[in-house]
C-alpha positions, -999 to 999 in steps of 0.1 A, spaced: -329 422 21 -301 437 44 -312 469 26 -347 462 39 -334 455 72 -314 481 74 -340 507 67 -365 494 91 -337 484 118 -324 527 117 -358 540 117 -370 514 148 -338 531 165 -346 560 162 -382 560 171 -372 544 205 -345 565 208 -370 590 203 -393 578 228 -369 567 258 -354 603 254 -390 615 258 -401 597 287 -365 593 306 -373 639 300 -406 636 318 -396 611 344 -363 638 356 -386 665 356 -412 648 380 -381 632 400 -363 666 408 -397 682 415 -402 653 444 -363 656 454 -368 698 458 -386 692 489 -356 677 502 -331 708 493 -318 719 528 -322 692 547 -306 658 566 -268 657 582 -255 677 557 -270 707 537 -290 684 508 -280 710 474 -302 713 439 -265 699 427 -268 668 447 -301 671 441 -297 668 403 -267 640 407 -295 620 430 -319 623 400 -295 615 375 -284 585 387 -322 568 392 -323 576 351 -305 541 345 -334 518 366 -364 544 345 -350 533 314 -349 497 325 -384 502 330 -395 517 304 -379 504 273 -403 473 265 -428 504 267 -407 527 243 -400 492 220 -436 491 217 -439 527 212 -416 532 189 -417 501 166 -456 507 162 -447 544 153 -428 527 124 -447 501 112 -476 522 109 -460 551 91 -444 525 67 -484 515 63 -497 549 56 -469 562 30 -474 528 13 -435 522 21 -445 488 36 -467 478 6 -435 481 -14 -411 463 8 -438 430 6 -437 437 -30 -398 439 -29 -399 401 -5 -407 412 28 -434 384 36 -450 377 70 -425 354 81 -393 369 69 -405 408 86 -412 385 120 -377 372 117 -367 403 112 -380 424 139 -374 394 160 -334 395 158 -345 434 170 -363 425 197 -335 401 205 -309 435 212 -336 450 231 -338 421 253 -300 418 255 -296 462 264 -329 454 289 -311 423 308 -274 448 306 -297 475 321 -311 456 346 -288 441 359 -256 457 356 -263 500 349 -291 500 368 -279 485 404 -251 502 404 -265 535 399 -291 532 422 -260 523 451 -247 549 444 -276 570 441 -281 558 476 -254 560 492 -253 602 479 -289 604 499 -271 584 528 -243 608 528 -266 634 532 -291 618 558 -263 600 576 -268 568 566 -294 541 543 -318 522 565 -356 508 556 -381 513 580 -379 524 618 -358 491 630 -334 487 603 -328 451 585 -332 418 599 -313 394 590 -312 349 602 -283 322 602 -279 291 609 -246 280 621 -236 237 628 -256 239 666 -268 278 669 -287 299 654 -286 334 647 -310 367 646 -295 397 637 -304 435 632 -289 460 619 -304 498 617 -284 515 588 -256 508 566 -229 541 566 -215 556 533 -183 547 545 -201 507 545 -197 502 580 -232 486 600 -247 508 632 -268 498 659 -258 457 655 -278 433 674 -270 398 677 -296 373 690 -277 339 696 -299 306 703 -292 271 711 -306 243 692 -343 241 707 -343 280 704 -337 289 738 -318 325 741 -282 320 742 -269 356 742 -271 387 732 -250 406 715 -250 451 709 -224 471 696 -227 506 678 -210 500 652 -192 473 632 -172 464 598 -170 437 578 -142 416 574 -134 377 553 -160 359 569 -163 376 601 -177 407 612 -158 432 634 -178 446 663 -161 477 684 -175 485 721 -196 458 720 -216 443 753 -226 410 756 -251 392 778 -249 354 782 -273 335 795 -263 301 815 -294 279 829 -276 258 856 -300 236 880 -333 248 870 -320 287 872 -307 310 848 -270 329 852 -271 362 832 -235 371 827 -225 408 808 -194 416 795 -177 449 778 -150 440 750 -137 470 729 -135 449 698 -154 408 690 -149 391 660 -180 371 645 -176 351 621 -208 346 595 -212 340 558 -238 371 561 -215 398 536 -224 432 530 -239 426 498 -267 409 521 -268 432 543 -270 461 516 -293 438 493 -321 434 528 -318 475 528 -327 474 491 -360 473 473 -355 441 458 -362 458 423 -329 475 419 -309 444 427 -290 423 397 -304 391 391 -273 371 409 -274 390 441 -318 382 438 -308 345 433 -280 345 463 -302 361 486 -332 335 478 -308 307 485 -296 322 514 -332 329 530 -345 295 522 -310 278 535 -321 297 575 -361 290 562 -371 324 559 -395 336 535 -387 351 504 -417 349 483 -411 386 474 -378 382 465 -382 350 444 -411 367 424 -388 398 417 -356 368 406 -382 355 384 -396 393 375 -359 403 364 -353 372 339 -388 373 320 -387 413 317 -365 419 294 -377 390 268 -410 415 268 -388 429 247 -396 405 219 -434 400 227 -438 442 214 -423 442 186 -443 411 175 -473 432 190 -465 459 168 -458 442 131 -497 442 127 -495 482 128 -477 477 91 -510 458 79 -535 483 84 -551 500 50 -549 541 58 -541 572 37 -540 599 56 -537 603 96 -546 575 125 -506 572 131 -513 595 162 -542 570 173 -521 539 169 -494 553 186 -519 565 217 -534 525 218 -498 518 220 -492 537 248 -522 521 268 -511 490 259 -476 496 273 -490 513 303 -513 480 312 -487 456 304 -462 476 331 -491 478 353 -503 437 346 -468 433 356 -465 453 390 -504 437 397 -494 403 393 -465 408 421 -481 416 439 -516 396 437 -482 365 437 -473 377 472 -505 377 487 -519 343 475 -484 325 476 -488 318 439 -458 299 425 -430 327 415 -426 318 379 -462 322 377 -465 355 387 -437 370 374 -442 353 338 -479 359 338 -478 390 321 -454 384 294 -474 348 285 -512 365 282 -490 396 263 -475 368 238 -503 352 232 -526 386 220 -493 394 201 -492 364 180 -534 365 178 -534 394 166 -504 385 140 -524 353 133 -556 372 124 -545 405 106 -516 392 90 -515 359 78 -551 354 77 -560 390 58 
């Protein structure tokens, strides 16, 4: 059985590698063509070599998205080729029964699951952050929308709404505004600073303009102050500001979990980030579903031709899974579904489909 496992593992690994390289090459070409429109723009001249580096840094993120599809297509190709050449018939007569074949592929799928998780949780966030900082160095900063990022924090007797327009490539914050309110929700002060830096448990604001509102005897007294520096104690870290400025699918699972807890602690909506957190949990497990879905192709009977159509079918199944995964995320966010339901439903549906195909084609026929 060791020889049989080695044969299957090597063939599937080579096929998945080939499919992954093909897809990544295609995405690299499309991303590079899109980036060519930005060459020569920005605060600093955006050169072709920097566009190539930026596109290359985006590849781990594409690899994370494509790995389950590549696993499905590569495994279908190998199983169908084994069936066409009658190799799988020989493997069956050598003792490779359906359940043993299923266990063999599940072990292989577990390896791909670990690889997908490591890529999406460590390699992709790091490379995406590096790519965004490279782009920020050319454009002058990292921002989102027209007003930047908004964050909220509650302290013992006060609440704060914080606006950061952008992060500079050096890790500083530009155009910071801090709205301070008391327990009744009345505005107490407005603090503005053109730039700020992160310190241990605090922000250090530079060239501060602070406006304080004090109510005395039914009248409101406004006092304006100008300070060269000001230290504002807060639990909002640089990671949280970066999270607010980046897309949630570019964060690690731990960063998403911490950010969801921060939003929940400050009574902010976290549906979008919770769905993305559960997608990060469930998405690597789809590699297990894909190998089970590919196994019935080894039990099809044909002699010549046909592999192309089966591989094309695998491409369609993989694309449908990717689209369904995204559609359920958007629908769950709009309809306020339970986050784990919106994230796990596509994988559950395809699990049922793969087990149904395995039971009907492999066990019954």
